[in-house]
Backbone as CSV, one residue per row, in Angstrom:
resi,resn,N_x,N_y,N_z,CA_x,CA_y,CA_z,C_x,C_y,C_z
1,UNK,85.970,87.989,110.051,86.559,89.081,109.312,86.138,88.964,107.842
2,UNK,85.481,89.993,107.297,85.024,89.926,105.908,86.179,90.101,104.920
3,UNK,86.033,89.467,103.784,87.038,89.618,102.726,86.499,90.572,101.668
4,UNK,87.407,91.140,100.884,87.013,91.993,99.767,87.597,91.439,98.487
5,UNK,86.887,91.677,97.398,87.337,91.255,96.069,87.276,92.466,95.161
6,UNK,88.415,92.904,94.683,88.481,94.085,93.838,89.061,93.730,92.473
7,UNK,88.221,93.694,91.438,88.750,93.439,90.090,89.551,94.640,89.599
8,UNK,90.544,94.376,88.751,91.350,95.443,88.173,91.744,95.081,86.751
9,UNK,92.056,96.085,85.971,92.591,95.921,84.617,93.553,97.079,84.393
10,UNK,94.798,96.758,84.078,95.839,97.770,83.931,96.505,97.696,82.559
11,UNK,96.601,98.816,81.849,97.378,98.820,80.609,98.862,98.910,80.968
12,UNK,99.654,97.997,80.447,101.087,97.965,80.747,101.871,97.604,79.483
13,UNK,103.153,97.935,79.495,104.062,97.541,78.410,104.627,96.169,78.749
14,UNK,104.433,95.202,77.883,104.918,93.841,78.122,106.350,93.704,77.612
15,UNK,107.271,93.243,78.471,108.652,93.068,78.037,108.856,91.871,77.099
16,UNK,107.901,90.950,77.073,108.033,89.763,76.217,107.701,90.104,74.773
17,UNK,106.557,90.750,74.558,106.131,91.064,73.187,106.405,92.516,72.813
18,UNK,106.887,93.289,73.754,107.240,94.692,73.554,106.098,95.492,72.926
19,UNK,104.928,95.345,73.550,103.754,96.113,73.148,102.858,96.293,74.364
20,UNK,101.890,97.184,74.236,100.956,97.387,75.337,99.952,96.246,75.385
21,UNK,99.678,95.779,76.594,98.686,94.738,76.844,97.852,95.177,78.048
22,UNK,96.755,94.482,78.274,95.930,94.713,79.456,96.113,93.513,80.379
23,UNK,96.607,93.772,81.585,96.755,92.730,82.602,95.610,92.931,83.587
24,UNK,94.903,91.836,83.893,93.758,91.959,84.780,93.753,90.819,85.795
25,UNK,92.916,90.983,86.791,92.778,89.967,87.820,91.838,90.449,88.903
26,UNK,91.843,89.745,89.999,91.030,90.097,91.166,91.935,90.083,92.380
27,UNK,91.986,91.208,93.087,92.733,91.278,94.343,91.765,90.861,95.454
28,UNK,92.117,89.799,96.161,91.322,89.311,97.281,92.057,89.683,98.559
29,UNK,91.377,90.388,99.460,91.987,90.827,100.714,91.199,90.298,101.896
30,UNK,91.935,89.865,102.899,91.346,89.419,104.155,92.227,89.976,105.262
31,UNK,91.745,91.021,105.918,92.568,91.689,106.917,93.781,92.309,106.254
32,UNK,94.971,92.029,106.770,96.201,92.585,106.202,96.786,91.711,105.093
33,UNK,96.175,90.580,104.806,96.662,89.667,103.766,95.910,89.908,102.458
34,UNK,96.627,89.799,101.335,95.968,89.906,100.038,96.682,89.023,99.025
35,UNK,95.964,88.696,97.979,96.505,87.878,96.900,95.792,88.262,95.614
36,UNK,96.439,87.980,94.499,95.846,88.215,93.190,95.414,86.866,92.628
37,UNK,94.171,86.801,92.171,93.648,85.578,91.580,93.057,85.899,90.205
38,UNK,92.755,84.902,89.443,92.172,85.058,88.105,93.034,85.978,87.234
39,UNK,94.337,85.769,87.251,95.265,86.585,86.462,95.050,86.329,84.972
40,UNK,95.067,87.409,84.183,94.880,87.271,82.740,95.622,88.392,82.030
41,UNK,96.042,88.107,80.814,96.692,89.094,79.956,95.964,89.078,78.610
42,UNK,95.769,90.249,78.044,95.054,90.336,76.768,95.808,89.659,75.617
43,UNK,97.078,89.354,75.801,97.895,88.762,74.738,98.250,87.297,75.009
44,UNK,97.634,86.678,75.997,98.053,85.348,76.446,97.965,84.291,75.342
45,UNK,96.941,84.316,74.501,96.819,83.300,73.450,97.983,83.376,72.471
46,UNK,98.358,84.592,72.085,99.474,84.753,71.146,100.790,84.321,71.785
47,UNK,100.973,84.647,73.065,102.209,84.240,73.751,102.322,82.720,73.838
48,UNK,101.224,82.060,74.173,101.249,80.595,74.254,101.554,80.007,72.879
49,UNK,100.948,80.543,71.850,101.195,80.038,70.494,102.650,80.234,70.075
50,UNK,103.247,81.366,70.461,104.615,81.676,70.035,105.704,81.139,70.954
51,UNK,105.399,81.023,72.254,106.441,80.694,73.231,106.179,79.422,74.038
52,UNK,104.995,78.845,73.950,104.663,77.673,74.754,104.027,78.071,76.070
53,UNK,104.083,77.207,77.048,103.430,77.418,78.342,103.892,78.720,78.995
54,UNK,102.955,79.447,79.576,103.246,80.720,80.245,104.318,80.538,81.314
55,UNK,104.310,79.426,81.999,105.288,79.171,83.063,106.725,79.184,82.553
56,UNK,106.913,78.910,81.271,108.264,78.871,80.696,108.680,80.174,80.025
57,UNK,107.809,81.177,80.040,108.128,82.443,79.380,108.773,83.381,80.406
58,UNK,110.082,83.523,80.317,110.783,84.440,81.226,110.319,85.870,80.982
59,UNK,110.148,86.628,82.027,109.727,88.024,81.909,108.240,88.229,81.787
60,UNK,107.461,87.157,81.793,106.009,87.296,81.692,105.483,88.082,82.901
61,UNK,104.663,89.085,82.628,104.116,89.923,83.693,103.229,89.138,84.659
62,UNK,102.611,88.072,84.202,101.735,87.293,85.076,102.512,86.589,86.180
63,UNK,103.799,86.302,85.960,104.625,85.680,87.001,104.829,86.626,88.171
64,UNK,104.941,87.912,87.873,105.269,88.897,88.887,104.068,89.605,89.471
65,UNK,102.874,89.281,89.021,101.659,89.912,89.531,101.367,89.341,90.908
66,UNK,101.591,90.137,91.930,101.479,89.668,93.316,100.456,90.492,94.076
67,UNK,100.132,90.017,95.244,99.195,90.720,96.112,99.808,91.881,96.806
């Protein structure tokens, strides 16, 4: 069964910094299963500098980016 890889970039309002950011990644699909990989946010460097590790930032959009 072949897999597909579809890159995406979405402009969204970030609840952490309360501004528009670009969230991007790659949706990998194999049959009925899919996952998001290579997750990135255009504001990630500033968030890490201001809030520490992304894993500790409540409300971060990257936590909720699912397949």
